[in-house]
C-alpha positions in Angstrom: 197.8 -45.7 161.5 200.2 -48.6 161.8 200.2 -51.9 160.0 198.6 -53.7 162.9 195.7 -51.3 163.0 195.0 -51.8 159.3 195.1 -55.5 159.8 192.6 -55.3 162.6 190.1 -53.2 160.6 190.3 -55.6 157.7 189.4 -58.6 159.9 186.5 -56.7 161.4 185.0 -55.8 158.0 185.4 -59.4 156.8 183.5 -60.7 159.8 180.7 -58.2 159.3 180.4 -59.3 155.6 180.3 -62.9 156.5 177.6 -62.3 159.1 175.5 -60.4 156.5 175.9 -63.2 154.0 174.8 -65.8 156.5 171.9 -63.7 157.5 170.7 -63.4 153.8 171.1 -67.2 153.3 169.2 -67.9 156.5 166.4 -65.5 155.5 166.1 -67.1 152.1 166.0 -70.6 153.6 163.3 -69.6 156.0 161.3 -68.1 153.1 161.6 -71.3 151.0 160.7 -73.6 153.9 157.6 -71.4 154.6 156.5 -71.6 151.0 156.9 -75.3 150.9 155.1 -75.7 154.2 152.0 -73.7 153.0 151.9 -75.5 149.7 152.3 -79.0 151.2 148.6 -79.6 151.6 147.9 -78.6 148.0 150.7 -80.8 146.7 149.3 -83.8 148.6 145.8 -83.2 147.3 147.0 -82.9 143.8 149.0 -86.1 144.0 146.0 -87.9 145.5 143.7 -86.7 142.7 146.2 -87.7 140.1 146.6 -91.2 141.7 142.8 -91.6 141.5 142.7 -90.6 137.8 145.5 -92.9 136.8 144.6 -96.5 135.9 145.7 -99.0 138.5 148.9 -100.6 137.5 149.3 -104.4 137.8 153.1 -103.9 138.3 152.8 -103.0 142.0 154.4 -105.4 144.5 151.7 -104.9 147.0 149.0 -105.5 144.4 149.8 -109.1 143.6 146.6 -111.1 144.0 148.0 -113.9 146.1 149.4 -112.7 149.4 152.4 -114.1 151.3 151.4 -116.2 154.3 154.5 -116.0 156.5 152.6 -117.0 159.7 152.0 -120.6 158.5 154.1 -123.5 157.5 152.9 -126.9 156.1 153.8 -130.5 156.5 152.7 -133.5 154.5 150.8 -136.2 156.4 148.8 -139.0 154.7 149.0 -137.2 151.4 147.5 -134.1 152.9 149.2 -130.7 153.7 148.6 -129.8 157.3 148.8 -126.2 158.4 151.0 -125.4 161.4 151.7 -122.1 163.0 155.0 -120.5 162.3 154.8 -117.3 164.4 158.3 -116.1 165.2 160.0 -119.5 164.6 163.5 -119.6 163.1 163.2 -122.9 161.3 162.7 -122.8 157.5 159.1 -122.4 156.5 157.4 -124.6 153.9 155.0 -122.7 151.8 151.5 -124.1 151.0 152.3 -124.4 147.3 155.6 -126.3 147.8 153.9 -128.7 150.2 150.9 -129.2 147.8 153.2 -129.9 144.8 155.2 -132.6 146.7 152.4 -134.2 148.8 150.1 -136.8 147.3 149.0 -137.2 143.7 150.3 -135.1 140.8 148.9 -131.7 141.1 148.2 -130.6 137.5 144.9 -129.9 135.7 143.6 -131.8 133.7 145.0 -135.0 135.2 147.2 -136.9 132.8 145.5 -139.8 131.1 148.5 -142.1 131.0 151.7 -142.6 133.0 153.4 -140.1 135.2 156.3 -140.1 137.7 157.6 -137.3 139.9 160.6 -137.3 142.1 160.3 -136.1 145.7 163.3 -133.8 145.3 162.8 -130.3 143.9 165.1 -127.5 142.7 164.8 -123.7 142.7 165.7 -121.4 139.8 164.7 -118.1 138.1 163.0 -117.6 134.8 166.2 -116.0 133.4 167.8 -119.4 133.6 165.4 -121.1 131.1 166.5 -121.7 127.5 164.8 -123.4 124.5 166.1 -125.8 121.9 163.8 -126.9 119.1 164.3 -130.0 117.0 162.0 -130.3 114.0 162.5 -130.4 110.2 159.6 -127.9 109.7 160.6 -124.3 109.7 157.1 -122.9 110.4 156.6 -125.2 113.3 159.9 -124.1 114.7 158.8 -120.4 114.5 155.5 -121.1 116.1 157.1 -123.1 118.9 159.5 -120.2 119.5 156.6 -117.8 119.8 154.7 -120.1 122.1 157.9 -120.4 124.3 158.2 -116.6 124.4 154.7 -116.4 125.9 155.5 -119.3 128.2 158.4 -117.3 129.6 156.2 -114.3 129.9 153.7 -116.3 132.0 156.6 -117.6 134.2 157.8 -114.0 134.7 154.3 -113.1 136.0 154.3 -116.2 138.2 157.7 -115.3 139.7 156.3 -111.7 140.3 159.2 -110.2 138.3 156.8 -107.9 136.4 155.6 -106.4 139.6 158.7 -104.3 140.1 158.8 -102.4 136.9 157.8 -102.5 133.2 158.3 -105.7 131.3 159.0 -106.5 127.7 155.9 -108.3 126.4 156.2 -110.5 123.3 153.9 -109.8 120.4 152.5 -112.1 117.8 154.6 -110.5 115.1 157.8 -110.3 117.2 160.9 -111.8 115.8 161.6 -115.2 117.4 165.3 -114.5 117.3 165.0 -113.1 120.9 164.7 -116.6 122.2 166.2 -116.6 125.7 164.1 -114.3 127.7 162.3 -110.9 127.9 164.4 -109.3 130.6 164.2 -105.5 130.0 163.6 -105.3 133.8 166.6 -106.0 136.1 165.9 -109.6 137.1 167.6 -108.9 140.4 164.8 -106.6 141.4 162.7 -109.3 143.0 160.1 -108.7 145.7 159.4 -109.1 149.4 162.7 -107.9 150.8 165.1 -109.0 148.1 168.1 -106.7 147.7 167.9 -104.7 144.5 170.9 -105.2 142.3 171.7 -108.8 143.5 170.3 -111.6 141.3 168.4 -114.3 143.1 170.3 -117.5 142.6 168.6 -120.9 142.9 169.9 -124.5 142.9 169.9 -124.6 139.2 172.0 -122.5 136.9 170.4 -123.7 133.7 167.1 -125.2 132.5 167.3 -126.5 129.0 163.9 -127.1 127.4 164.2 -129.3 124.3 161.0 -129.6 122.2 161.0 -132.2 119.4 158.2 -132.4 116.9 158.7 -135.7 115.1 156.1 -135.9 112.4 153.5 -133.3 111.3 154.5 -129.9 110.0 150.8 -128.8 109.8 149.8 -125.7 111.7 146.2 -125.8 110.6 143.6 -126.9 113.1 141.8 -130.1 112.5 139.9 -132.6 114.6 142.5 -135.1 113.3 145.4 -133.2 114.9 147.6 -135.5 117.0 147.6 -133.9 120.5 149.6 -136.5 122.3 152.9 -135.6 124.0 155.5 -136.9 126.4 157.5 -134.9 128.9 160.6 -135.9 130.9 163.1 -134.0 133.0 166.5 -135.0 134.4 168.9 -133.2 136.7 172.6 -133.3 135.9 174.6 -131.3 138.4 173.1 -127.8 138.5 171.5 -128.2 135.1 167.9 -129.5 134.4 167.2 -131.0 131.0 163.5 -131.0 130.0 162.4 -132.9 126.9 159.0 -132.5 125.3 158.3 -134.9 122.5 155.2 -134.8 120.3 154.1 -135.6 116.7 152.7 -132.2 116.1 152.9 -128.6 117.2 149.6 -129.0 119.1 150.9 -131.9 121.2 154.1 -130.0 121.9 152.0 -126.9 123.0 150.1 -129.1 125.5 153.5 -130.3 126.8 154.4 -126.7 127.5 151.1 -126.3 129.5 152.0 -129.3 131.6 155.5 -128.0 132.1 154.1 -124.7 133.3 152.0 -126.5 135.9 155.1 -128.5 137.1 156.6 -125.1 138.1 155.6 -123.0 141.0 156.7 -119.9 142.9 157.8 -120.3 146.5 157.3 -117.1 148.5 159.9 -118.3 151.1 162.9 -117.9 148.8 161.1 -115.9 146.0 162.2 -118.3 143.3 160.5 -120.8 140.9 160.6 -124.5 141.9 160.2 -127.7 139.9 160.9 -131.4 140.2 164.4 -132.8 139.9 163.1 -135.6 137.7 159.7 -136.2 136.1 157.9 -138.2 133.4 154.5 -137.6 131.9 152.8 -139.4 129.0 149.5 -137.8 128.0 146.7 -137.7 125.4 143.1 -136.4 125.3 140.0 -138.6 125.4 137.9 -136.2 123.2 139.0 -134.2 120.2 136.7 -131.2 120.6 137.1 -129.3 124.0 135.4 -126.0 123.6 134.2 -122.8 125.2 131.6 -120.5 123.5 131.4 -116.8 124.2 128.6 -114.6 123.0 129.9 -111.1 122.1 126.5 -109.8 120.8 124.4 -109.4 123.9 127.4 -107.7 125.5 130.6 -106.5 123.9 133.9 -108.0 125.2 137.3 -106.4 124.5 140.0 -108.2 122.6 142.1 -108.1 125.9 139.4 -110.0 127.8 139.1 -112.6 125.0 142.8 -113.1 125.0 142.7 -113.5 128.8 140.1 -116.2 128.4 142.3 -118.0 125.8 145.2 -118.0 128.2 143.1 -119.9 130.7 141.9 -122.3 127.9 145.5 -123.0 126.9 146.6 -123.8 130.4 143.6 -126.2 130.8 144.4 -127.8 127.4 141.1 -126.8 125.8 141.3 -126.4 122.0 138.3 -124.6 120.5 137.1 -121.0 121.2 133.7 -120.8 119.6 133.1 -117.0 119.0 129.4 -116.3 118.7 130.0 -112.9 117.0 126.5 -111.7 116.2 122.9 -112.1 117.3 119.7 -110.1 117.0 120.9 -107.7 119.7 124.0 -106.4 117.9 126.4 -106.9 115.0 129.8 -105.8 116.3 132.0 -107.1 113.4 133.1 -104.5 110.8 132.9 -106.4 107.5 135.3 -105.4 104.7 132.5 -105.8 102.1 129.5 -104.8 104.2 130.5 -102.3 106.9 126.8 -101.3 107.1 126.2 -104.3 109.3 128.3 -102.8 112.1 127.2 -99.2 111.3 123.6 -100.2 111.9 124.1 -103.0 114.4 127.0 -102.2 116.8 126.2 -100.7 120.2 128.8 -97.9 119.6 131.8 -97.2 117.5 134.1 -98.4 120.2 132.2 -101.7 120.7 133.3 -103.2 117.4 135.8 -105.8 116.1 137.9 -105.0 113.1 139.4 -107.5 110.7 142.7 -106.9 112.4 141.1 -107.7 115.8 139.8 -111.1 114.6 143.2 -112.0 113.0 145.0 -110.9 116.2 142.7 -113.1 118.4 143.2 -116.1 116.0 147.0 -115.7 115.9 147.2 -115.3 119.7 144.9 -118.3 120.2 147.2 -120.5 118.1 150.1 -119.7 120.4 148.1 -121.4 123.2 146.9 -124.3 121.0 143.4 -122.9 120.6 141.4 -122.6 117.4 139.0 -119.7 116.9 135.7 -120.8 115.4 133.6 -117.7 114.4 129.8 -117.9 114.1 127.4 -115.6 112.3 124.1 -117.0 113.5 121.5 -117.5 110.8 118.7 -117.4 109.8 117.3 -116.6 113.2 119.0 -114.5 115.8 119.7 -111.8 113.1 118.0 -108.5 113.5 119.9 -105.3 114.4 122.5 -104.6 111.7 120.4 -106.1 108.9 117.9 -103.2 108.3 119.8 -101.2 105.6 119.0 -103.4 102.5 116.3 -101.2 100.9 118.6 -98.1 101.0 121.2 -100.0 99.0 118.6 -101.4 96.6 119.0 -104.9 98.0 115.5 -105.4 99.4 114.6 -106.6 102.8 117.6 -108.6 104.1 115.8 -109.5 107.4 112.3 -109.6 108.7 110.5 -109.1 112.0 113.3 -106.8 113.2 112.4 -105.5 116.7 108.8 -106.6 116.1 106.3 -106.6 119.0 104.9 -108.5 120.7 108.2 -110.2 120.6 107.0 -113.4 122.2 105.0 -114.2 119.0 108.1 -113.9 116.7 111.3 -114.9 118.5 112.6 -116.6 121.6 113.8 -113.4 123.3 113.8 -109.7 122.4 114.7 -108.2 120.1 113.4 -110.3 117.2 114.9 -110.7 113.7 115.2 -113.4 111.1 117.0 -113.3 107.7 115.0 -113.3 104.5 115.2 -116.8 103.0 114.0 -115.6 99.6 116.5 -112.7 99.0 119.6 -113.8 97.1 121.4 -110.7 98.5 121.1 -112.3 102.0 123.1 -115.4 100.8 125.7 -113.2 99.1 126.3 -111.3 102.3 126.7 -114.5 104.2 129.1 -115.8 101.6 131.3 -112.7 101.9 131.2 -112.9 105.7 132.2 -116.5 105.6 135.0 -115.7 103.2 136.4 -112.9 105.4 136.2 -114.9 108.6 137.9 -117.9 107.0 140.7 -115.6 105.8 141.1 -114.2 109.3 141.0 -117.5 111.3 142.8 -119.8 108.8 142.1 -123.1 107.1 139.8 -125.4 109.1 137.8 -128.6 108.9 135.1 -127.2 111.1 132.9 -124.1 110.7 129.7 -123.1 112.5 126.6 -121.8 110.7 124.3 -121.3 113.7 120.9 -122.3 112.5 118.8 -122.6 115.7 115.5 -121.4 117.0 113.9 -120.3 113.7 110.4 -118.9 114.5 108.1 -120.0 111.6 105.4 -117.5 112.6 107.8 -114.7 111.7 108.2 -116.0 108.1 104.5 -117.0 108.0 103.6 -113.2 107.8 105.3 -113.1 104.5 105.3 -116.6 103.0 102.0 -118.1 104.2 101.7 -120.2 101.1 105.0 -122.0 101.6 106.3 -125.1 103.4 108.0 -123.1 106.1 110.0 -126.0 107.5 111.2 -126.8 104.0 112.1 -123.1 103.6 114.3 -123.4 106.7 115.9 -126.5 105.4 116.6 -124.8 102.0 118.1 -121.9 103.8 120.7 -124.0 105.7 121.6 -126.0 102.5 122.0 -122.6 100.7 124.2 -121.3 103.5 126.2 -124.5 103.3 126.7 -124.0 99.5 127.8 -120.4 100.1 130.3 -121.6 102.7 131.8 -124.0 100.2 132.2 -121.2 97.7 133.8 -119.0 100.4 136.2 -121.8 101.2 137.7 -122.0 97.7 135.2 -124.6 96.5 135.8 -127.0 99.4 133.3 -127.7 102.1 134.8 -128.1 105.6 134.6 -131.7 106.8 132.4 -130.7 109.7 129.8 -128.0 109.3 128.2 -127.4 112.7 124.7 -126.2 113.5 122.8 -125.9 116.7 120.3 -128.6 117.5 116.7 -127.6 116.7 113.4 -128.9 115.3 115.1 -129.0 111.9 118.0 -131.3 112.9 115.4 -133.9 114.0 114.0 -134.2 110.4 117.0 -135.7 108.5 116.9 -132.6 106.2 120.6 -132.0 106.6 123.0 -134.7 105.3 124.7 -136.4 108.3 127.9 -136.8 106.2 128.4 -133.0 106.1 126.6 -131.6 109.2 127.7 -131.9 112.9 125.1 -131.0 115.5 125.9 -129.0 118.6 123.3 -130.3 121.1 122.2 -127.6 123.5 119.0 -129.1 124.8 118.5 -131.1 128.0 120.7 -134.2 128.6 117.6 -136.4 129.0 115.8 -135.2 125.8 115.1 -137.8 123.2 116.9 -135.8 120.5 120.2 -136.9 122.0 119.5 -140.5 121.0 117.7 -139.6 117.7 120.7 -137.5 116.4 123.1 -140.4 117.0 120.7 -142.9 115.6 120.4 -140.7 112.5 124.1 -140.8 112.0 125.1 -137.3 113.1 128.4 -136.5 114.8 127.5 -134.4 117.9 129.1 -131.9 120.2 127.4 -131.8 123.6 126.5 -128.5 125.3 123.6 -129.6 127.5 121.8 -126.7 129.0 121.3 -128.6 132.3 125.1 -129.0 132.8 127.3 -126.9 130.6 125.4 -123.6 130.2 127.4 -121.3 132.5 125.0 -118.4 132.3 122.2 -120.2 134.2 121.1 -119.4 137.8 121.2 -115.6 138.0 117.5 -114.9 137.9 115.2 -113.4 135.3 116.2 -110.3 133.4 112.7 -109.6 132.2 109.5 -108.7 134.0 107.6 -111.6 132.4 108.5 -115.1 131.2 111.3 -117.3 132.3 114.1 -115.3 130.7 116.8 -117.4 132.3 117.7 -121.0 132.9 118.1 -122.3 136.5 119.6 -123.4 138.8 123.3 -122.3 138.8 125.6 -124.9 137.3 128.4 -125.5 139.9 131.8 -126.7 138.9 130.8 -130.0 140.4 127.7 -130.2 138.0 130.0 -129.5 135.1 132.6 -132.0 136.2 130.2 -134.9 137.0 128.3 -134.6 133.7 129.2 -137.7 131.5 126.3 -138.0 129.0 128.1 -140.8 127.0 128.0 -142.9 130.2 124.5 -142.0 131.3 123.2 -142.8 127.7 125.1 -146.1 127.7 126.4 -145.5 124.3 128.0 -148.4 122.4 131.4 -148.1 120.8 130.0 -146.9 117.4 127.9 -144.1 118.9 130.7 -143.0 121.2 132.8 -142.3 118.1 130.1 -139.9 116.9 130.6 -137.8 120.1 133.4 -135.3 119.0 133.4 -133.7 122.5 131.7 -130.9 124.3 131.5 -127.2 124.9 130.6 -124.9 127.8 128.4 -121.9 126.7 128.5 -118.4 128.1 125.5 -116.5 126.8 125.8 -112.9 128.0 122.4 -111.5 128.7 123.5 -110.9 132.3 127.3 -110.9 131.8 129.7 -108.2 130.7 133.4 -107.8 130.9 133.2 -107.1 134.7 132.0 -110.6 135.5 133.5 -112.6 132.6 136.4 -114.2 134.4 134.5 -115.4 137.5 131.6 -116.7 135.5 133.9 -118.8 133.3 136.6 -119.9 135.8 137.2 -122.3 137.3 134.0 -124.0 136.0 135.3 -124.1 132.5 138.3 -126.0 133.8 136.0 -128.7 135.2 134.9 -129.3 131.6 138.5 -129.4 130.5 139.3 -132.3 132.7 136.1 -134.1 131.9 136.9 -134.0 128.2 140.7 -134.5 128.4 140.9 -137.2 131.0 137.2 -138.3 131.5 138.1 -140.0 134.8 135.8 -142.8 135.9 133.2 -141.9 138.5 131.8 -144.3 141.0 130.6 -141.6 143.5 127.1 -140.5 144.1 125.5 -137.6 142.1 127.4 -134.3 142.6 130.0 -135.9 145.0 133.5 -135.1 143.8 136.6 -136.9 145.3 138.7 -134.9 147.7 141.7 -135.1 145.4 139.8 -133.3 142.6 138.9 -130.5 145.1 142.6 -130.2 146.0 143.8 -130.0 142.4 141.1 -127.6 141.0 141.7 -125.3 144.0 145.3 -125.1 143.1 144.5 -124.6 139.4 142.2 -121.8 140.3 145.2 -120.1 142.1 147.3 -120.6 139.0 144.6 -118.7 137.0 144.7 -115.9 139.5 148.5 -115.7 139.2 148.0 -115.1 135.5 145.6 -112.2 136.1 142.4 -114.2 135.6 139.9 -113.3 138.3 138.6 -116.8 138.9 135.7 -117.4 141.3 136.5 -118.6 144.8 135.6 -122.3 145.4 135.2 -122.2 149.2 136.5 -120.3 152.2 140.2 -119.7 152.2 140.5 -121.8 155.4 139.4 -124.8 153.4 142.0 -124.1 150.7 144.7 -123.8 153.4 143.5 -127.0 155.1 142.8 -129.5 152.2 140.2 -132.1 153.0 138.8 -130.6 156.2 135.8 -128.9 154.6 134.7 -131.7 152.2 
């Protein structure tokens, strides 16, 4: 064969080999596609099941609780924001929040008590542009302010929706304050709602310098004498905003940060934070004690839910978290000295608080300017958890535990009352006081409980004794044990609940403060003040937030009624209704809303507390004058508390709705 023939045969064999290779590849591809097709349904089902099993992430752009409202724009008319349709229009849209913050009165909660001035011009920026400078001669104050500022930035990140596009770096209580500028493990450019990933959002401002000056006190311990006044000012220079917060103490400076946070808002039109070009605020509280009580005995509440509550308190400038740790139903605190209390009294092993939990809550609360005041109620409201004494050779620590018929021996089931003639009982209380004081820090106020003692319970054992005198002796003994637990120094204010005992002058008015829980028209309100006691008002007919949800028992009242609206809370001014003179007004330290939890667990906590608790916050911080009829609240107050409620929702607090959303979008139309 010639050369040309060999060349021809070679080409033919190469073509055949290529066709075979292509056929094999095609067959393999068809096989793989067939397998994928038949497994598609199973893969989808598996992914769906896994999605159901995973906890819902809060870092999901579509999951942010406040939706974007692109179809509406707003304009300010007569100090009211008017809603206008914006369907398909090319003109720049004004968001509801930007209109609200620049239309009418200052839109922060609680309202400042002194002077304020806001410019009409605003600027945009991103949280990454915010920096801190602290001026103080007190090193520990500097560290605490740095920590507070870190959490302030974390809250701003959440407001700006930055944490809804990936994981974020969350500051911890023990975190070094050297990381001062921001927590930006996430690419700050990855903003939401159509922003281009990889391109940082740029606002009008390139830098926001926050300068905090604490001029006097270096004390970080809580006291009713803490100076909580502050001044805030801001000034724009070119593309830089200089903010100055000046206070005499850490606590005043912390309130200044809360005000600054409310002078900042997120605009969903440009996806940036906004604030005023210039501002001035001078502010101070009217009452020293502005509290919230949470009962964690009737239902258990996680540390996370308690922290969430404290975040709301800090934003509203409340300063006392009264932690009703134990009651007859359960004893969830694991004591270092007496773990048997929780072993016998907790609902479950997981529904307990360790020493570390209490310390963690107290340290976190200080970041937000809130003191934790723990309470072990005694001698009544103490049953489950106290039944192990005989096994330890300590005798009966409590009596009437779970005794029936309960209505003979206590106010609500289950019954239980500490043994007033057992010295071991007092030693246990002393050790508990010692532990809790170590966890929560030095204080000038401690709560001993002391209410609703049922004398018929004790009468079964001590029928030859002056039972009321026995009750008095118990409280004085508890007071003496508290003094020993506090290194031999009695706190300046030792609080007890109002009761039949506090009406007898048994307890020295120089040492005891009475938390008045009864009705606002009861005679005891006048008698306690006349007898020289300092008081904290928590009137059941105004500031009990658990009321109005029906009876939880088949017989008896088992609940207070009706529901206390935020207007009820806000309008309650007992010092005015009682026409107190200047001397007796000074005896009113402040007030506290109470959340007893017979019918509340973690699922309802946020919306039972908020925004009604905020209504008390303004009443005690600002105490605005009120010339309106009963339960009528001025339209401006509706507008501001509605916006504050939205701020709580932005921070992950599931606050109760105030009225239909139409009314929120159209301020003043529904009032």
